Wavefront OBJ file of the C-alpha trace (Angstrom):
o trace
v 62.029 -18.102 -12.109
v 59.427 -18.899 -13.930
v 57.433 -19.677 -10.929
v 58.232 -16.064 -9.649
v 56.923 -14.603 -13.123
v 53.545 -16.819 -12.971
v 53.086 -15.680 -9.473
v 53.566 -12.096 -10.237
v 51.142 -12.473 -13.111
v 48.597 -13.722 -11.269
v 48.522 -10.855 -8.765
v 48.413 -8.535 -11.657
v 45.411 -10.012 -12.682
v 43.628 -10.391 -9.839
v 44.476 -6.636 -9.216
v 43.002 -6.280 -12.841
v 39.898 -7.787 -12.575
v 39.533 -5.905 -8.946
v 39.426 -9.514 -6.917
v 42.088 -8.608 -4.841
v 40.818 -7.616 -0.787
v 39.994 -3.825 -0.693
v 40.196 -3.259 -4.417
v 36.591 -4.419 -5.268
v 34.187 -2.367 -7.115
v 31.572 -3.012 -4.244
v 34.293 -1.213 -2.034
v 34.817 1.497 -4.347
v 31.141 2.332 -4.825
v 30.627 2.081 -0.648
v 33.201 4.691 -0.489
v 31.361 7.143 -3.263
v 28.242 6.492 -1.458
v 29.817 7.256 2.353
v 31.170 10.706 0.645
v 29.112 11.487 -1.961
v 25.512 13.450 -1.932
v 22.890 10.766 -0.272
v 19.144 10.976 -1.172
v 17.115 11.536 1.840
v 12.458 11.473 1.657
v 12.163 12.949 5.365
v 8.482 13.431 6.759
v 7.350 14.899 10.018
v 5.399 13.404 12.442
v 3.464 15.233 15.555
v 2.141 12.999 18.295
v -0.649 15.172 19.583
v -2.190 13.956 22.874
v -5.371 14.395 22.959
v -6.408 13.827 26.513
v -3.334 14.906 28.487
v -2.576 17.535 26.166
v 1.161 18.679 24.449
v 2.885 17.071 21.275
v 5.834 15.009 20.674
v 7.676 15.493 17.080
v 9.643 13.214 15.787
v 11.408 13.077 11.803
v 10.782 10.364 10.006
v 13.970 9.534 7.449
v 14.136 6.924 4.371
v 17.595 7.310 3.268
v 17.370 5.719 -0.432
v 20.883 5.882 -0.845
v 22.220 3.571 1.714
v 19.266 1.374 2.237
v 18.569 2.537 6.007
v 15.814 4.776 7.968
v 16.053 6.434 11.044
v 13.885 8.311 13.482
v 15.413 11.342 14.645
v 13.833 12.934 18.001
v 12.886 16.688 18.246
v 12.892 18.138 21.873
v 10.141 20.549 22.281
v 12.305 23.028 23.474
v 14.180 23.229 20.403
v 14.454 27.018 19.501
v 12.612 28.468 16.112
v 11.492 31.507 14.655
v 7.583 31.608 14.557
v 5.321 32.854 11.704
v 5.271 36.303 12.972
v 8.930 36.768 13.414
v 9.298 36.023 17.334
v 11.472 33.612 18.940
v 9.637 30.539 19.651
v 10.289 26.598 20.312
v 9.071 24.125 18.536
v 5.863 22.936 20.893
v 4.821 26.463 20.619
v 5.032 26.497 16.938
v 3.159 23.177 16.528
v 0.312 24.855 18.531
v 0.323 28.194 16.765
v 1.696 28.147 13.360
v 0.309 25.446 11.876
v 1.783 22.620 9.927
v 3.358 24.578 7.148
v 4.920 27.166 8.734
v 6.581 24.674 11.231
v 7.831 22.603 8.533
v 9.404 25.630 7.221
v 10.713 26.379 10.420
v 12.597 23.296 10.807
v 13.981 22.845 7.401
v 15.462 26.713 8.209
v 17.203 25.507 11.674
v 18.484 21.925 10.452
v 18.893 22.267 6.861
v 16.532 19.829 5.710
v 13.539 19.034 2.837
v 10.689 17.996 4.698
v 8.472 16.824 2.142
v 4.913 16.148 4.334
v 3.519 16.135 7.791
v 1.700 13.537 9.672
v -0.476 14.398 12.260
v -0.763 11.523 14.515
v -3.717 12.021 17.745
v -3.372 9.512 20.085
v -6.640 7.656 19.151
v -5.070 7.015 15.747
v -1.627 5.959 17.250
v -4.075 3.379 19.841
v -5.756 2.171 16.373
v -2.551 1.963 14.204
v -0.963 -0.197 16.956
v -3.986 -2.347 17.178
v -4.218 -2.752 13.331
v -0.591 -4.078 13.387
v -1.376 -6.414 15.953
v 0.275 -5.103 19.130
v 3.905 -3.972 19.581
v 7.016 -5.671 21.335
v 9.494 -3.272 23.110
v 11.802 -3.187 26.253
v 10.196 -0.519 28.529
v 12.496 1.394 30.870
v 9.407 2.283 33.559
v 6.295 1.030 34.635
v 3.440 3.250 33.721
v 0.146 3.522 35.460
v -3.363 3.571 33.597
v -4.027 6.894 33.233
v -7.805 6.040 33.561
v -7.371 4.039 37.016
v -8.858 6.331 39.499
v -7.799 4.046 42.766
v -4.284 4.622 44.353
v -2.312 1.105 44.719
v -4.272 0.012 40.946
v -1.203 -2.291 39.110
v 0.239 -0.387 36.639
v -0.641 -0.784 32.800
v 2.588 -1.005 31.448
v 5.502 -2.841 33.252
v 9.050 -2.316 33.026
v 10.734 -4.988 31.680
v 12.483 -6.506 28.501
v 10.322 -7.839 25.552
v 6.897 -6.308 26.758
v 4.097 -6.388 24.467
v 1.900 -3.429 24.215
v -1.656 -3.182 23.054
v -3.047 0.053 21.556
v -4.066 1.423 24.702
v -0.839 0.564 26.457
v 1.418 1.932 23.618
v -0.367 5.317 23.767
v -0.037 5.594 27.325
v 3.719 4.633 27.204
v 4.389 6.845 24.456
v 3.231 10.209 25.908
v 4.232 8.957 29.800
v 6.522 11.506 31.751
v 7.302 10.921 35.367
v 7.379 13.484 38.011
v 10.726 15.118 37.754
v 11.349 14.156 34.160
v 12.405 15.843 31.203
v 10.900 16.260 27.838
v 13.225 13.945 26.525
v 12.534 11.015 28.188
v 9.196 11.394 27.164
v 9.935 11.649 23.564
v 12.498 8.726 23.435
v 9.418 6.529 24.734
v 7.325 7.813 21.543
v 10.496 6.943 19.140
v 10.581 3.144 20.982
v 6.994 2.983 20.360
v 7.196 4.350 16.716
v 9.862 2.038 15.614
v 7.857 -1.046 16.921
v 5.209 -0.020 15.055
v 7.516 0.008 11.981
v 8.867 -3.878 12.899
v 5.066 -4.865 12.715
v 4.011 -2.874 9.351
v 3.540 -4.556 6.081
v 6.694 -3.458 3.988
v 4.292 -4.087 0.912
v 3.036 -0.308 -0.154
v -0.117 -1.318 -0.781
v -0.943 -3.019 2.277
v 0.744 -0.344 4.552
v -1.491 2.142 2.070
v -4.936 0.044 3.123
v -3.559 -0.153 6.966
v -3.145 4.031 6.516
v -6.774 4.144 4.832
v -8.315 2.331 7.562
v -7.357 4.621 9.866
v -9.791 7.168 8.546
v -7.415 10.102 9.322
v -8.371 13.294 7.889
v -4.247 13.718 6.732
v -2.371 16.910 6.070
v -2.828 18.265 2.454
v 1.395 18.110 2.212
v 0.600 14.180 2.724
v -1.865 11.610 0.699
v -2.886 8.666 2.329
v -1.085 6.369 -0.649
v 2.054 8.569 -0.399
v 2.534 8.147 3.481
v 1.470 4.240 3.287
v 4.439 3.899 0.626
v 6.865 6.017 2.851
v 5.856 3.759 5.554
v 6.112 0.829 3.883
v 9.748 1.626 2.939
v 10.662 2.403 6.771
v 9.025 -0.797 7.520
v 11.418 -2.724 4.907
v 14.451 -1.023 6.571
v 13.522 -1.860 10.172
v 12.484 -5.526 9.611
v 16.310 -6.206 7.957
v 17.803 -4.138 11.282
v 18.736 -1.473 9.139
v 17.027 1.528 11.212
v 18.193 3.532 14.350
v 16.205 5.843 16.613
v 18.123 8.749 18.225
v 17.557 12.208 19.785
v 18.562 15.602 18.634
v 20.432 16.890 21.508
v 19.551 20.440 22.134
v 21.410 22.767 24.209
v 20.037 24.580 27.604
v 18.819 27.711 24.929
v 17.330 25.639 22.785
v 19.781 25.884 19.939
v 22.479 22.854 18.399
v 25.698 22.639 18.264
v 27.327 23.459 14.678
v 28.884 20.034 15.041
v 26.066 17.839 15.956
v 26.335 14.499 14.108
v 23.047 13.429 14.162
v 22.002 16.644 11.843
v 24.680 15.867 9.268
v 25.003 11.751 9.433
v 21.017 10.855 9.737
v 19.527 14.050 8.305
v 21.986 15.437 5.757
v 21.607 18.719 7.214
v 23.891 21.576 8.436
v 22.653 23.382 11.810
v 22.116 26.873 11.056
v 20.750 29.545 13.726
v 16.637 30.346 13.538
v 15.745 33.461 11.609
v 16.519 36.563 13.226
v 13.548 36.971 15.817
v 12.046 40.716 15.600
v 11.274 42.377 19.141
v 8.117 41.426 20.661
v 5.328 43.978 20.074
v 6.220 44.946 16.764
v 6.436 41.572 14.861
v 2.710 41.705 13.678
v 2.781 45.273 13.349
v 2.808 46.565 9.769
v 3.724 50.168 8.581
v 0.172 51.172 6.866
v 0.371 51.978 2.988
v 0.899 55.326 1.981
v -2.336 56.319 0.010
v -1.767 58.060 -3.189
v -4.816 60.241 -4.261
v -6.802 58.867 -7.299
v -5.170 60.617 -10.528
v -7.735 62.882 -12.791
v -8.188 61.708 -16.330
v -5.515 62.555 -18.879
v -8.111 64.933 -20.700
v -8.573 67.194 -17.692
v -4.978 68.254 -16.893
v -5.350 70.873 -19.663
v -8.263 72.274 -18.418
v -8.218 71.852 -14.346
v -4.640 72.156 -13.838
v -4.314 75.610 -11.847
v -7.338 77.860 -10.685
v -6.325 80.410 -13.168
v -7.385 78.200 -15.734
v -10.563 77.352 -15.208
v -13.158 79.106 -17.388
v -14.980 81.857 -16.020
v -18.653 81.370 -14.700
v -21.300 82.672 -17.393
v -22.677 86.242 -15.957
v -26.137 85.718 -13.907
v -29.618 86.248 -16.307
v -31.995 88.664 -14.913
v -34.828 87.390 -12.884
v -38.191 86.650 -14.810
v -40.451 89.815 -14.645
v -37.379 91.922 -13.097
v -35.866 93.054 -16.659
v -33.849 95.792 -14.244
v -32.791 93.944 -11.461
v -29.833 91.894 -11.802
v -28.885 89.243 -9.101
v -25.415 89.891 -7.208
v -22.734 87.920 -7.879
v -21.886 85.699 -5.054
v -18.158 85.010 -3.727
v -18.067 81.028 -2.752
v -15.130 78.903 -1.791
v -16.245 75.815 -3.952
v -14.638 75.199 -7.446
v -18.248 74.940 -8.948
v -20.421 78.031 -7.717
v -23.901 77.370 -7.246
v -26.061 79.496 -9.367
v -28.285 82.222 -7.587
v -31.684 81.553 -6.981
v -34.326 84.479 -7.932
v -36.719 84.986 -5.170
v -40.002 83.440 -5.641
v -43.028 85.729 -7.541
v -45.447 87.656 -5.702
l 1 2 3 4 5 6 7 8 9 10 11 12 13 14 15 16 17 18 19 20 21 22 23 24 25 26 27 28 29 30 31 32 33 34 35 36 37 38 39 40 41 42 43 44 45 46 47 48 49 50 51 52 53 54 55 56 57 58 59 60 61 62 63 64 65 66 67 68 69 70 71 72 73 74 75 76 77 78 79 80 81 82 83 84 85 86 87 88 89 90 91 92 93 94 95 96 97 98 99 100 101 102 103 104 105 106 107 108 109 110 111 112 113 114 115 116 117 118 119 120 121 122 123 124 125 126 127 128 129 130 131 132 133 134 135 136 137 138 139 140 141 142 143 144 145 146 147 148 149 150 151 152 153 154 155 156 157 158 159 160 161 162 163 164 165 166 167 168 169 170 171 172 173 174 175 176 177 178 179 180 181 182 183 184 185 186 187 188 189 190 191 192 193 194 195 196 197 198 199 200 201 202 203 204 205 206 207 208 209 210 211 212 213 214 215 216 217 218 219 220 221 222 223 224 225 226 227 228 229 230 231 232 233 234 235 236 237 238 239 240 241 242 243 244 245 246 247 248 249 250 251 252 253 254 255 256 257 258 259 260 261 262 263 264 265 266 267 268 269 270 271 272 273 274 275 276 277 278 279 280 281 282 283 284 285 286 287 288 289 290 291 292 293 294 295 296 297 298 299 300 301 302 303 304 305 306 307 308 309 310 311 312 313 314 315 316 317 318 319 320 321 322 323 324 325 326 327 328 329 330 331 332 333 334 335 336 337 338 339 340 341 342 343 344 345 346 347
């Protein structure tokens, strides 16, 4: 009986102290974190292919609550509503609407709060890979050298695991789209390159900022070099620790998203919404003319010029010099202020 009481008392103490499996404070905190609101910092990056044309877009996400990072790849076919109110796609919006409007349009559809835009032209991606000392990734295809004009030349990038890519090779791989491939295949390669760059980038904020400054980019006003460097350093820390994932946003044939999409909910913490209703083509940019209101007369003139009958009568005409018996005729006029009758010239 004594031993039983001791055992029960010991279990009770362990339960009270939270030391039984599944009852620790850490487990409770984890549950609260998973179900509660999570804080995320989001930056959109647009890769501009300066030679071949076209853009690729991704959202870089730093989840400060779970201490995890992610790259969410956005297909160019994602349906948005342009700044003029017409239906458009992500690719056209990047080209036509500018960074600020594109951010707002993405926020509307995904329920995100994008803090800044990073425009990354391919020459700068080349330099970034060189600055971090090349990257290592598993490539899914051979990529020909875009600068080679000879047929039968060995590929610039070979298909295989753990391939080391220089800056030029990384750009070629990130922008490569084989004949017959969808754009999704290309943007997924871009995502591989971005995650590999983060694994090699310094996780020290000052060092990462120095790398950004060395690129000598003209950054978007929404993002300073210090802000970008600090943000990338946090993502680099997640990537080095294995707490980083890359996911493609699944877009349906019409460019819209499923309302049950887990990528938006789990990685972005947003809610799928429909684009703003599009205005019929041809009427979006037409603004109804403003109604012109005639200028109002001063208040002091309202009592004397309100109606024609209230105007003072004109002074009677005076005789002309040298003709005291001749009186000039009264001339009718339609103007509000009749001109005085002129005397004939003296002979």
